[in-house]
C-alpha positions in Angstrom: -257.7 6.1 30.0 -257.0 3.4 27.5 -253.4 2.1 27.7 -250.9 0.7 25.2 -247.8 -1.0 26.7 -244.8 -1.0 24.5 -244.0 -4.6 25.5 -247.2 -5.6 23.6 -245.6 -4.3 20.4 -242.4 -6.2 20.8 -240.2 -3.7 22.7 -237.6 -5.3 25.0 -234.6 -4.3 27.1 -231.8 -4.9 24.6 -228.7 -3.3 23.1 -230.7 -3.2 19.9 -232.8 -0.1 19.1 -236.5 -0.3 20.1 -237.6 2.7 18.0 -240.0 0.7 15.8 -242.1 -1.0 18.5 -242.2 2.2 20.6 -243.3 4.3 17.6 -245.9 1.6 16.7 -247.4 1.9 20.2 -247.6 5.6 19.8 -249.1 5.4 16.4 -251.7 2.8 17.5 -252.7 5.0 20.4 -253.1 8.0 18.1 -255.1 6.2 15.5 -257.5 4.9 18.2 -258.2 8.4 19.3 -255.6 8.8 22.0 -254.7 7.4 25.4 -251.6 6.4 27.3 -248.5 4.7 26.0 -246.7 3.0 28.8 -243.0 2.5 29.1 -242.4 0.0 31.9 -239.4 -0.4 34.2 -236.3 -1.2 32.2 -233.8 0.4 29.8 -235.2 0.9 26.3 -232.8 2.2 23.6 -234.3 4.2 20.8 -233.7 6.6 18.0 -236.0 9.6 17.3 -239.7 9.2 18.2 -242.7 11.3 17.1 -245.4 11.9 19.7 -248.9 12.8 18.4 -252.1 14.5 19.4 -254.0 12.9 22.2 -251.1 10.7 23.3 -249.6 10.6 26.8 -246.2 9.0 26.8 -246.0 7.6 30.4 -242.8 6.4 32.0 -243.2 4.1 35.0 -240.8 4.2 37.9 -237.5 2.6 36.8 -238.2 3.2 33.1 -235.2 4.6 31.2 -235.8 5.8 27.6 -232.3 5.9 26.4 -231.3 7.6 23.1 -229.0 6.2 20.5 -225.4 7.2 20.4 -225.6 7.4 16.6 -227.0 10.8 15.3 -228.2 9.0 12.1 -230.9 7.3 14.2 -232.9 10.5 14.6 -234.2 11.1 11.1 -237.1 8.6 11.2 -239.7 11.4 11.1 -238.8 12.0 7.4 -240.5 8.6 6.6 -243.7 9.2 8.5 -246.7 7.9 6.6 -249.3 8.6 9.1 -248.7 12.4 9.3 -246.2 13.1 6.5 -243.9 16.0 7.1 -243.2 18.2 4.1 -239.5 18.2 3.6 -239.0 21.7 2.1 -235.5 22.8 1.4 -234.3 25.4 3.8 -234.1 28.8 2.1 -230.8 30.5 1.9 -230.3 32.9 4.8 -232.6 31.1 7.2 -230.9 29.6 10.2 -231.2 25.9 10.7 -232.6 26.5 14.2 -235.5 28.4 12.6 -236.4 25.6 10.2 -238.5 22.8 11.7 -237.2 19.9 9.6 -233.6 20.8 9.7 -230.9 18.5 11.1 -230.4 20.9 13.9 -234.0 20.3 15.1 -233.6 16.5 15.4 -234.7 15.2 18.8 -235.2 12.1 20.8 -238.9 13.1 21.0 -240.4 15.3 18.3 -243.9 16.8 17.6 -245.2 18.8 14.7 -248.6 20.5 14.7 -249.8 18.4 17.6 -252.2 19.2 20.4 -253.3 17.8 23.8 -250.3 15.5 24.4 -248.0 14.9 27.3 -244.8 13.2 28.5 -245.3 12.1 32.1 -242.9 10.2 34.3 -243.2 8.6 37.7 -240.5 9.3 40.3 -237.4 7.4 39.3 -238.1 7.5 35.5 -235.5 8.8 33.2 -235.0 10.1 29.6 -231.3 9.9 28.6 -229.9 11.8 25.6 -226.5 10.1 26.2 -224.6 13.3 25.0 -225.0 12.0 21.4 -222.2 13.4 19.2 -222.9 14.9 15.8 -219.8 16.2 13.9 -222.0 18.5 11.8 -224.1 19.7 14.7 -224.0 23.0 16.5 -220.4 23.9 17.5 -219.4 20.8 15.6 -220.4 18.4 18.3 -223.9 18.9 19.6 -226.3 16.1 18.7 -230.2 16.0 18.7 -232.3 17.8 21.3 -234.1 15.9 24.0 -237.5 17.2 23.0 -238.3 19.4 20.0 -241.9 20.6 19.4 -243.1 22.9 16.6 -246.5 24.6 16.2 -248.1 22.7 19.0 -250.6 23.5 21.8 -251.8 22.1 25.1 -248.5 20.4 26.1 -248.0 18.8 29.5 -244.5 17.7 30.6 -244.1 16.3 34.2 -242.3 14.1 36.6 -239.4 12.6 34.7 -235.6 13.2 35.0 -234.0 14.2 31.7 -230.2 13.8 31.6 -227.4 14.3 29.2 -229.3 16.0 26.4 -227.1 16.3 23.4 -228.3 19.8 22.7 -231.2 21.7 24.3 -233.2 19.5 26.6 -236.6 21.0 25.7 -236.8 23.1 22.5 -240.3 24.4 21.9 -241.2 26.7 19.1 -244.3 28.6 17.9 -246.5 26.8 20.5 -248.9 27.7 23.3 -250.4 26.4 26.5 -247.3 24.7 27.9 -246.8 23.3 31.4 -243.5 21.9 32.6 -243.8 20.6 36.2 -241.6 18.7 38.6 -239.0 17.8 35.9 -235.4 17.3 36.9 -232.7 18.3 34.5 -229.1 16.9 34.7 -226.2 17.8 32.4 -226.6 18.7 28.8 -227.3 22.1 27.4 -230.3 24.5 27.7 -233.0 23.2 30.0 -236.2 24.8 28.6 -235.7 26.9 25.5 -238.8 28.6 24.0 -239.3 30.7 20.9 -242.5 32.4 19.9 -244.5 30.7 22.6 -247.5 31.9 24.7 -249.0 30.9 28.0 -246.2 29.0 29.6 -245.8 27.7 33.1 -242.6 26.1 34.5 -242.8 25.2 38.1 -241.2 23.1 40.8 -238.3 22.0 38.5 -234.7 21.4 39.3 -232.0 22.3 36.8 -228.4 21.2 37.3 -227.0 21.8 33.8 -224.1 23.3 31.8 -226.0 25.8 29.7 -228.9 28.2 30.2 -231.7 27.0 32.4 -234.6 29.0 31.0 -233.9 30.5 27.5 -235.6 31.9 24.5 -237.4 35.0 23.1 -240.6 36.3 21.6 -242.5 34.6 24.5 -245.5 36.1 26.1 -247.3 35.4 29.3 -244.7 33.2 30.9 -244.3 32.2 34.6 -241.4 30.3 36.1 -241.7 29.7 39.8 -240.3 27.5 42.6 -237.4 26.3 40.6 -233.7 25.5 41.3 -231.6 27.1 38.5 -228.1 25.7 38.9 -226.1 26.4 35.7 -222.7 26.8 34.1 -224.1 29.6 32.0 -227.1 31.9 32.6 -229.9 31.1 35.0 -232.3 33.1 32.7 -231.5 34.1 29.1 -234.8 35.4 27.9 -236.9 37.9 26.1 -240.6 38.5 25.9 -243.6 40.3 27.4 -245.4 39.7 30.7 -242.8 37.3 32.1 -242.4 36.5 35.8 -239.6 34.5 37.5 -240.3 34.0 41.2 -239.3 32.1 44.2 -236.3 30.6 42.5 -232.7 29.9 43.6 -229.6 29.6 41.5 -226.0 28.7 42.0 -223.1 26.7 40.6 -223.8 23.5 38.6 -222.4 20.1 39.0 -222.2 19.9 35.2 -220.0 22.3 33.3 -220.5 23.7 29.8 -219.6 21.0 27.3 -218.0 23.3 24.7 -214.8 23.4 26.8 -214.3 19.6 26.6 -211.6 18.1 24.3 -212.8 16.5 21.1 -212.3 12.9 22.5 -214.6 13.7 25.4 -217.3 15.2 23.1 -217.1 12.2 20.7 -217.5 9.7 23.5 -220.1 11.5 25.5 -218.0 11.9 28.6 -219.1 14.1 31.4 -217.6 17.5 32.0 -214.8 17.9 34.5 -213.4 20.5 36.9 -211.8 22.5 34.1 -215.2 23.2 32.5 -217.2 26.3 33.4 -219.6 25.6 36.3 -220.5 29.1 37.5 -223.6 31.2 37.0 -222.8 33.9 34.4 -225.8 36.2 35.3 -229.2 35.8 36.9 -230.7 37.4 33.8 -229.3 37.9 30.3 -231.5 39.5 27.7 -232.0 37.5 24.5 -233.5 38.5 21.2 -231.9 37.6 17.8 -233.2 37.6 14.2 -234.6 34.0 14.1 -238.1 35.4 14.9 -239.8 38.8 14.8 -241.1 39.8 18.3 -244.9 40.1 18.2 -245.1 42.4 21.3 -242.7 44.9 22.7 -240.2 43.1 25.0 -241.0 44.4 28.5 -242.7 43.7 31.8 -240.1 41.1 32.8 -240.0 40.6 36.6 -237.6 38.6 38.7 -238.7 38.5 42.3 -238.3 36.7 45.6 -235.3 34.8 44.4 -231.7 34.1 45.5 -228.7 33.9 43.1 -225.3 32.8 44.5 -221.8 33.1 43.1 -222.8 34.9 40.0 -220.3 36.6 37.6 -222.4 39.7 37.2 -225.7 41.3 38.3 -227.4 41.6 34.9 -226.6 41.4 31.2 -228.6 43.5 28.8 -226.0 44.1 26.0 -227.9 45.8 23.1 -224.7 47.5 22.0 -224.4 46.4 18.4 -221.8 43.7 19.1 -223.8 40.7 20.2 -225.5 38.2 17.9 -227.9 37.0 20.6 -229.0 40.6 21.5 -229.7 42.3 18.2 -233.4 42.4 17.3 -235.9 44.4 19.4 -234.3 45.9 22.5 -235.7 45.3 26.0 -237.8 48.2 27.3 -238.3 47.3 31.0 -237.2 44.9 33.6 -237.5 44.7 37.4 -235.5 42.7 40.0 -237.5 42.8 43.3 -236.9 41.2 46.7 -233.8 39.3 45.5 -230.4 38.5 46.8 -227.5 38.4 44.3 -224.3 37.3 46.0 -220.6 36.8 45.2 -220.3 39.0 42.1 -216.9 39.2 40.5 -217.5 40.8 37.1 -219.2 44.0 35.9 -222.7 43.8 34.6 -224.3 45.7 31.7 -227.6 47.5 31.1 -227.4 48.9 27.5 -230.3 49.5 25.2 -231.1 51.2 21.9 -230.9 55.0 21.7 -234.4 55.1 20.3 -236.0 52.6 22.6 -234.4 53.1 25.9 -234.7 50.8 28.9 -236.0 51.2 32.4 -234.3 48.9 34.8 -235.6 48.8 38.4 -233.7 47.2 41.2 -236.0 47.1 44.2 -235.2 45.7 47.7 -232.1 43.9 46.6 -229.1 42.6 48.6 -226.0 42.7 46.4 -222.5 41.6 47.3 -219.2 41.0 45.6 -216.2 38.9 46.3 -213.4 40.3 48.5 -210.9 40.5 45.6 -213.4 42.3 43.3 -214.3 45.3 45.5 -212.8 47.8 43.1 -214.7 46.6 40.0 -217.6 48.7 38.7 -221.0 47.2 39.6 -222.5 48.1 36.2 -221.9 49.8 32.9 -225.0 51.4 31.4 -226.0 53.2 28.3 -229.1 54.2 26.4 -231.3 53.9 29.4 -234.4 56.0 30.4 -234.3 55.2 34.1 -232.0 53.1 36.2 -233.5 52.8 39.7 -231.9 51.4 42.9 -234.7 51.4 45.5 -234.1 50.0 49.0 -230.9 48.2 47.8 -228.1 47.2 50.1 -224.8 46.8 48.2 -221.9 45.3 50.2 -218.3 44.4 49.6 -217.5 47.2 47.1 -215.0 49.9 48.0 -217.5 52.3 46.3 -220.3 50.8 44.2 -219.9 52.4 40.8 -222.0 52.7 37.6 -220.1 53.6 34.5 -222.4 55.6 32.1 -221.5 55.5 28.4 -224.2 57.7 26.9 -226.0 61.0 27.6 -229.6 61.2 28.7 -231.4 59.0 31.2 -231.6 59.3 35.0 -230.2 57.2 37.8 -232.3 57.2 40.9 -230.8 56.0 44.2 -233.6 55.7 46.8 -233.0 54.6 50.3 -230.0 52.6 49.1 -226.3 52.3 49.5 -224.7 55.3 47.9 -223.6 54.7 44.3 -220.9 56.6 42.4 -221.8 57.6 38.8 -219.0 58.1 36.3 -219.4 59.3 32.7 -217.0 57.4 30.5 -216.6 56.5 26.8 -218.2 53.6 25.0 -214.7 52.0 24.7 -214.2 52.2 28.5 -217.6 50.5 29.0 -216.6 47.7 26.8 -213.3 47.3 28.6 -215.1 47.0 31.9 -217.6 44.5 30.4 -215.7 42.4 27.8 -217.8 39.3 28.0 -219.2 37.9 24.8 -218.2 40.8 22.5 -217.0 38.4 19.8 -220.2 37.2 18.0 -221.0 33.5 18.0 -219.2 32.0 15.0 -221.8 29.5 13.9 -225.0 30.3 12.0 -227.5 28.2 14.0 
């Protein structure tokens, strides 16, 4: 493979931005038909870069690609003369996060309509988003993403450590044939967030972040395996068809959710502290909003052979008309199999649409709660077709209870710890599961 070293284009370790020589190396590689762009050992500061078809961005051990602290340094793609980007005005009513050229989609590394490209790092290589602050960003502080790809295919991401992403670490939309392997995620926000993507593999990755580890919806044929999913939010917040999560572990994160930081800390990119949220909200939370129309029925989601520690709740499927992130197509089917979910201290929810009811199957699970939470209900449930507990051991609860808020549907308890079923009102269900009822205030 032919190589282009960024040093040959004038890049140097300096406080000054090296965006131009790095981009020139990428462009030269692309125009020559593709190859490898080498980032050698050293700290190279940069604004937004655009990777192109056929290019492998390769970080040698000791290389640090460090983003600018100034959000204004991430708009360079608008001046691209090699593959000009049409800067259409965002239509009224379309979310910024559903518009490829919006400010919200800015990133340290971007791609549009590219194919057969990769970002690969040797052990000890880093990409640093520096928690870049944007006063007009999401939640009035989030800056550019780490990586943002639109309408791409045949993407390979491997080996590097990505730290302190100012918004989502990997934001990938309307793309297919994606591999993320042996990547370490430290701090920042969502780790891998996918929307309208097909044929995705995420394996042997380690997440230690403040937001969702794996997120997104309208994604088909997805496998996530052999990953550590430590988070201050949800291990999995996802929607799609034919999705498997297997052989994963999840627990508290060393990095909290940055939303709780004071303004001074956000502006200066400081790390989260002990007062930030560091615990796993739920192993799985269903996600499907109106930024895309699901192409297939959301179903066939399986979580198996995995361990989740110190979680707030067992599961969160809250299609109850009150949640912005769960309001498009309802989830039809999900299975937890051969899993351990320990240390629960809040009540979970399985609630779907009355016309498209859900089947939720818990098979061979070990479930436990904290000592001081033994009187809490295990779940609230509504608009389900079947709720199945098969070969499940439930410990710590005085009497494991499922509150049922709608008529219809069957609860099957097969070779499992006895479960108390209690018919209650919708309002009582909400009182038992109050999390996230207030919709997100920002239109992103």
